[in-house]
C-alpha positions in Angstrom: 0.0 0.0 0.0 1.1 3.5 -0.6 2.1 5.6 2.3 -0.1 8.6 3.1 1.1 11.6 1.3 3.2 9.6 -1.2 3.3 10.9 -4.7 1.1 8.7 -7.0 1.7 8.9 -10.7 -1.3 8.0 -12.8 -0.9 5.4 -15.6 -0.7 6.8 -19.1 -3.7 6.0 -21.2 -2.8 3.4 -23.8 -3.8 3.2 -27.4 -4.8 0.1 -29.3 -1.7 -1.2 -31.2 -3.9 -2.0 -34.3 -6.0 1.1 -34.8 -4.6 3.6 -32.3 -8.0 4.2 -30.6 -8.1 4.4 -26.8 -7.8 0.9 -25.3 -10.7 -0.7 -23.5 -10.2 -2.3 -20.1 -12.1 -5.4 -21.2 -9.8 -6.0 -24.3 -6.6 -4.5 -23.0 -4.3 -3.6 -24.8 -6.8 -3.5 -27.7 -9.9 -1.3 -28.1 -12.3 -4.1 -29.2 -12.6 -7.8 -29.8 -12.2 -7.1 -33.5 -8.7 -5.6 -33.1 -7.7 -8.4 -30.7 -8.9 -11.0 -33.3 -7.0 -9.3 -36.1 -3.8 -9.4 -34.0 -4.4 -13.1 -33.2 -4.9 -13.8 -36.9 -1.6 -12.1 -37.7 0.2 -14.3 -35.1 -1.5 -17.4 -36.5 -0.6 -16.5 -40.1 3.0 -16.0 -38.9 3.0 -12.3 -40.0 5.0 -11.4 -36.9 8.6 -12.7 -36.8 11.4 -12.4 -34.4 14.8 -12.0 -36.1 17.4 -14.6 -35.3 21.0 -15.3 -36.2 20.5 -19.1 -36.0 20.4 -21.2 -39.2 17.0 -22.9 -39.8 17.0 -26.7 -39.1 17.6 -28.7 -42.2 15.6 -31.6 -40.8 16.6 -34.9 -39.2 20.0 -36.2 -40.1 20.2 -39.6 -41.7 22.8 -40.8 -39.2 20.6 -40.0 -36.2 17.7 -42.3 -35.4 14.3 -40.7 -35.8 11.2 -41.1 -33.7 9.7 -44.5 -34.1 
């Protein structure tokens, strides 16, 4: 709990990352279910990617036994 007389800084109002409208508490950080669903669709379609310096796997090696 905050001490009496302590300085309290209010949180900044956030904007929806999809359409920049004010965010709704129910769908935080989005403004609506539509924007939340659009963002989920982007993740599922692999539109968002994280850069990596690793080489992609070439697949299982022939020398190593695979799952049976």
